[in-house]
N, C-alpha and C positions, 0 to 999 in steps of 0.2 A: 606148187601156184596154185593152188586149190583154197590157199589162205587168201587169195586176193580173187579168186572169181567166187561165189558164192551163188550156190542152186537155188533154184523155183521156189521150191518147198521152206526152204529157211525166209527165204524174202518174204515168201507169205506169212509164213508164223510172225515172223516178226514184225510184219506191218498189220497183221489182226490182233499181237499182244500189243502193239502202242497204241493202237484204236482204242480199243479196251483202256490202255493207261490212262487214254485221253480221254475219255469217256468219265471216267470214275474221276479224275483232275478236275475237268469240266463242272460236274455233277456237282460232286464236293468238296474239293480240295481249291478250286477256282470262288467260289464265295467266298470262304472262310479265309483266303489269302486276301482275299478283296477287302473282306469284311478288317480285318486286322490293319490292311494298310490305309482303310479311309479311317478306323480309329486312330491310327498312329499321324494320319496327316488332319486331320480333327484335334488331336493332343497338338500337334506343333502348331496349328491356331491358335489354339487358345494360350498356347505358353508364350505364342507372340503380340495375342494380344494382352495376356496378364502383363507382357513385357513391355508395351506400349505403355499401357494404363499408369504404370508401374514408374515409366519416363515423364509419362505427363505428372503423375505426384508430384516428384522427385520435382519437377520445373517447377513449378505452382507453389512445391514447400520454398524452392531456393525466394522466390518472387516474394513471397510472404515473411522467409526469414531478412532479404534485403529490405522488405519494405519495415518491417518492426524496427532493424536497423536502425534506419533512415529517422521512422519516429522517434527512437532513444536519444539518435543526436540531436535531433530538432529540441527535445525534453531537456536533453544537458544542457545546450546553446540555451537554453529558457531560463534554467535554473541557475544558471551560471549570471546572466544577466542579470534577474531577481536578488542574486547573492548580491550582486554586484553594485545593485540600485541600494540594494539594503544595508550594505556597508556605508555608503556613501552618506544614506539618511541618517545612519545612526552616528556617522564622525560629523555632521552637519549640526543634527539635539546635542551631540557632546562638547561642540565649541559654543555652539549658543551658551547652553547652560553653563558654560565655565564664563565664557563672558560676564554673564547678569551675575555672576559667583562673585566673577572679580571687579564689577560694579558693585554690589552689596559690599564688599569687604573694603573695597575703596571709599564708597561713600559711608563705610562704618567707621573708617581710619579717619576720614576729612572731618566728621564729627566728632570721632574722640581729640583729634587733635584742635579743634575750634575749641571743645570744650575745656580741655588742657589750656589752652592760653586766654582762655575768660578766668579760668584758677590762677594761672600766674597771674597774668593782669592784675586779677583783685588780690590776690596775694598781695603782690607788688604795691599797691595802694594802699595797702593797709600798714606795710613795712614801712611806703613814706610818709603816710600820716600819720601813723606812730612815731617816729624818728622826726618828725616836723610838730608833733603835739610833745615830743620830750625837750626839746629845742625852743620853742614856744614857752613849755613852762618852766624852762630857766632863765628863759631872757624877762619874763614876765615875774620869775620871781625877784631877780634881780632888781628889775624897774617897782617891782612894789614893795619895795621896800620902806617907801616915801610913802605918806599919807597923801600929799598930795598931785604926786602922779595915778593914786589909784583912782581918785577923785576927778582928775582929768580924762581917765579910760572910762569909768562909769560915762562919764559924762560923753564925751567923743561915739561912744555904744551905745549910747539912747536917743543920741542925735541922727545916726545912722540906721534903726529902726525908726526913726518917724521919719526915714527918709522914702525909705522902702516901702512904708504905709501910704 
């Protein structure tokens, strides 16, 4: 049972060695341990602060990205509206130009038709006049074979000329 009941000398030397060990640890060990713990705590605090800054930057980056996406969508919508407006304007201008060109073609066709009608009418009159002169010439030849008829015709023509003057 001696293992369970220590002597006074053993207890004394154990107490002295513990006190020396405690003083050594207190003088040199404890400050080193506290310095390590403090630096580790500072490092952890800096890591937490860095993580918070990174989270804030990420949040700001997300907000900026969302803002830029919204701006890009707004610009896209503006561009689409402008393109639609330009398309409508080009179509209207093309329609106006086509109508003006069609009017020019119709006017030119009307003028051409009118000129052709006048030419046809003139040609018709010339042909009718030519036929009338041919017929009159044949009739007059038959009637002018007689000298009495010739004198009678000249007299009537002179009478008509006097009446007109």
